[in-house]
C-alpha positions in Angstrom: -0.1 0.1 0.0 1.4 3.4 -0.9 -1.3 5.7 0.8 0.3 8.5 2.8 -1.9 10.0 5.6 -3.3 13.3 4.3 -1.6 13.3 1.0 -4.0 14.4 -1.7 -4.6 12.9 -5.1 -3.1 16.0 -7.5 -5.0 16.5 -10.8 -3.2 18.6 -13.3 -6.0 20.7 -15.2 -5.8 23.1 -18.0 -9.5 23.0 -19.3 -8.8 20.4 -22.2 -11.0 17.5 -22.7 -8.3 15.3 -21.7 -7.7 17.1 -18.5 -11.4 17.0 -18.0 -11.2 13.2 -18.0 -8.0 12.9 -15.9 -10.0 15.1 -13.2 -13.1 12.9 -13.2 -10.6 9.7 -12.8 -8.7 11.7 -10.1 -11.8 12.5 -8.1 -12.7 8.6 -8.2 -9.1 7.8 -7.0 -9.3 10.4 -4.1 -12.7 9.1 -3.1 -11.7 5.5 -2.7 -8.7 6.5 -0.9 -10.4 8.9 1.5 -8.0 11.8 0.7 -8.5 15.2 -0.5 -8.2 16.1 -4.3 -6.0 19.0 -5.2 -6.8 20.5 -8.5 -3.8 22.3 -9.8 -3.4 24.7 -12.8 0.0 26.3 -13.8 -0.2 29.7 -15.8 2.7 31.4 -17.6 3.6 34.2 -19.9 4.1 32.3 -23.2 5.1 35.1 -25.6 8.6 35.9 -26.6 8.5 39.3 -25.5 7.9 40.6 -21.8 4.5 41.7 -20.7 4.0 45.3 -21.6 2.5 46.3 -18.1 1.7 44.4 -14.8 -1.9 44.6 -16.0 -1.3 42.6 -18.9 0.3 39.9 -16.7 -2.5 40.2 -14.2 -5.0 39.5 -17.1 -3.2 36.3 -18.0 -3.3 35.3 -14.2 -7.1 35.9 -14.1 -7.6 33.7 -17.1 -5.7 31.0 -15.3 -7.7 31.7 -12.1 -10.9 31.1 -14.3 -9.6 27.7 -15.7 -8.8 26.6 -12.2 -12.2 27.6 -10.8 -13.9 25.7 -13.5 -11.9 22.7 -12.7 -12.7 22.8 -9.1 -16.3 23.3 -9.6 -16.4 20.3 -11.9 -14.7 18.1 -9.4 -17.1 19.3 -6.6 -20.0 18.4 -8.9 -18.5 15.0 -9.6 -17.8 14.2 -6.0 -20.0 16.3 -3.7 -18.6 14.6 -0.4 -15.1 15.0 -1.4 -12.7 17.5 -0.1 -11.6 19.6 -3.1 -9.1 22.2 -3.0 -7.6 24.5 -5.8 -3.9 25.8 -6.4 -3.0 28.3 -9.0 0.8 28.5 -9.6 3.0 30.5 -12.0 5.4 28.3 -13.9 5.5 25.6 -16.4 3.1 22.7 -15.9 5.9 20.2 -15.5 7.8 22.1 -13.0 4.6 22.9 -10.9 3.5 19.3 -10.9 6.9 17.9 -10.2 7.0 20.0 -7.1 3.5 19.1 -6.1 4.4 15.4 -6.5 6.6 15.7 -3.6 3.8 16.0 -1.1 1.0 13.9 -3.3 -0.2 10.4 -3.1 -0.6 10.3 -6.7 -0.5 12.9 -9.7 -3.1 12.6 -12.7 -2.8 14.0 -16.0 -4.3 13.7 -19.4 -2.1 12.4 -22.4 -1.9 15.7 -23.7 -3.4 19.3 -22.9 -4.1 22.5 -24.8 -0.8 23.1 -26.1 1.1 21.2 -28.8 -0.3 19.4 -32.0 -3.5 17.5 -32.3 -1.9 14.6 -34.0 0.4 14.0 -31.0 -0.7 10.9 -28.8 1.2 12.0 -25.7 2.4 15.5 -24.6 5.7 16.6 -23.2 4.1 17.3 -19.8 2.9 13.8 -19.3 6.2 12.3 -20.6 8.4 14.7 -18.4 6.1 14.3 -15.3 6.4 10.4 -15.5 10.2 10.8 -15.6 10.8 13.2 -12.8 7.9 13.1 -10.1 8.5 12.0 -6.6 5.1 9.8 -6.7 3.0 7.5 -9.0 2.0 9.3 -11.9 -1.3 8.3 -13.8 -1.7 9.5 -17.5 -5.4 8.8 -17.9 -6.9 7.4 -21.0 -10.5 6.2 -21.1 -10.8 3.0 -23.2 -13.4 3.0 -26.0 -14.8 -0.2 -24.5 -16.3 -1.5 -21.4 -14.3 -1.8 -18.4 -12.6 -5.2 -17.9 -12.0 -5.3 -14.0 -8.3 -5.9 -14.7 -5.1 -4.3 -13.5 -1.8 -5.3 -15.2 1.6 -4.9 -13.8 5.1 -5.4 -15.5 7.6 -6.8 -13.4 11.1 -6.9 -15.0 13.8 -9.4 -14.0 11.8 -11.5 -11.7 10.7 -8.7 -9.4 13.6 -6.4 -8.0 13.1 -4.6 -4.8 12.8 -1.4 -6.8 9.3 -2.5 -8.4 6.0 -1.0 -8.7 4.2 -4.2 -7.9 3.0 -2.9 -4.7 1.3 0.0 -6.3 -0.4 -2.5 -8.5 -1.7 -4.5 -5.8 -3.0 -1.6 -4.1 -4.8 -0.3 -7.2 -6.4 -3.8 -7.8 -7.7 -3.8 -4.2 -9.1 -0.3 -4.4 -10.9 -1.4 -7.7 -11.9 -4.8 -6.6 -10.3 -5.8 -9.7 -8.2 -8.9 -10.8 -4.4 -8.3 -11.2 -2.1 -9.8 -14.0 1.4 -9.7 -12.9 3.7 -10.4 -16.0 7.3 -11.2 -15.6 9.2 -9.7 -18.4 12.0 -12.1 -19.0 13.3 -11.8 -22.7 15.4 -14.9 -23.8 18.6 -12.9 -23.6 18.3 -12.3 -20.0 19.8 -15.7 -18.9 18.1 -18.6 -16.8 14.6 -18.0 -17.3 13.6 -20.7 -14.5 15.8 -18.7 -12.1 14.1 -15.5 -13.1 10.5 -17.2 -12.8 11.3 -18.5 -9.4 12.3 -15.1 -8.0 9.2 -13.5 -9.8 6.7 -16.1 -8.1 8.3 -15.5 -4.9 8.0 -11.7 -5.0 4.3 -12.1 -5.9 3.9 -14.5 -3.2 4.9 -11.9 -0.7 2.4 -9.3 -1.9 -0.4 -11.8 -2.1 -0.1 -12.6 1.6 -0.7 -8.8 2.1 -3.5 -8.5 -0.3 -5.4 -11.9 0.3 -8.6 -10.4 -1.5 -6.7 -9.7 -4.8 -7.2 -12.4 -7.3 -3.7 -12.7 -9.3 -2.8 -14.4 -12.4 1.1 -14.6 -13.0 2.6 -14.9 -16.6 6.3 -15.2 -17.4 6.8 -13.7 -20.9 10.0 -14.4 -22.9 8.7 -12.3 -25.9 9.6 -8.5 -26.6 8.3 -6.6 -23.5 6.7 -3.8 -25.6 4.5 -6.2 -27.6 3.6 -8.1 -24.6 2.4 -4.9 -22.7 0.7 -3.4 -25.6 -1.2 -6.7 -26.0 -2.2 -6.8 -22.2 -3.2 -3.3 -22.3 -6.0 -4.1 -24.8 -7.6 -6.1 -22.1 -7.1 -4.0 -19.1 -8.4 -0.9 -17.3 -4.9 0.0 -16.0 -1.3 -0.8 -16.6 1.3 -0.2 -13.9 5.0 -0.1 -15.1 8.2 1.2 -13.6 9.7 4.4 -15.2 13.0 2.7 -16.0 14.0 -0.8 -16.7 17.3 -2.7 -15.8 18.6 -2.4 -19.2 17.5 1.2 -20.2 20.4 3.5 -21.1 21.4 5.8 -18.2 20.8 9.0 -20.2 17.1 8.2 -20.7 15.2 10.0 -17.9 12.2 7.6 -18.9 12.6 4.1 -20.0 11.6 2.8 -23.5 8.8 0.6 -22.3 6.9 3.5 -20.3 7.5 5.8 -23.2 5.8 3.4 -25.6 3.0 2.5 -23.2 2.4 6.3 -22.8 2.2 6.9 -26.6 0.1 4.0 -27.4 -1.7 2.2 -24.5 -5.6 2.3 -24.9 -6.0 2.5 -21.4 -4.7 4.5 -18.2 -1.1 3.9 -17.3 0.4 4.5 -14.0 4.3 5.1 -14.2 6.4 4.5 -10.9 9.1 7.2 -11.6 12.5 6.2 -10.9 13.0 9.0 -8.4 10.3 7.5 -6.2 11.7 4.0 -6.6 15.2 5.2 -5.5 13.8 7.1 -2.4 11.9 4.0 -1.3 14.9 1.9 -1.7 16.9 4.3 0.5 14.2 4.4 3.1 13.9 0.6 3.2 17.6 0.4 3.8 17.4 2.6 6.9 14.9 0.5 8.6 16.6 -1.6 11.2 15.8 -5.4 11.3 13.0 -6.5 13.4 
């Protein structure tokens, strides 16, 4: 379980259709966790020349406030009993949301906002947030099909300590959904049997913590991208680490999550490498019982 006492679910909102869908999803997440929802909007001066007067800058700020107020009102109409807060910050959406993620349980955004090009399947804010946030990042896509009641998690190399599998179990519990845990074990990784044994051992530990979650385990030797895209076709949610064991060091976000964010037909939760690193350091400081 990754719920933090009092930490809100943060929804990045810019008034676009995608952000409205993400806000609706975020309201549901906050409600199931019994935590507040923080609707966040970032505003900035986007022109190549400085504002001609303070009044001009203030007009842009007021436009941002209007967008935020609309989002807060929408959230309150979706979940009347939910505690909904609003926050307006000056700056780029990526910088603002990464900052907010340090005190959040979960950050949600749409795949793309009001900027950029219509043909793009994923915007730069979603991609950069998934790479640099301090908490799980949900990039929300509503599938064009009925819900399946299924969560999928990718476990690379048999289930290393720095894995998002705990997040996936919690998501399945909250949704009363089944969980498919997929061990990504390409043939060039080495001894498949050893990796599979490690994987099943990891899953068993989490099954004991979440006895109500029905789990299906799969060991896959096919290319990870093809495996996860196929699984996403029949899932409501896919959980994946921000970086894999074999991703180039210079990549802030791994190749697999990049591919899923661009093409998965459902919501994807990315566990940023920064969060996993912090979790590993915290665990290493806990004295043995």
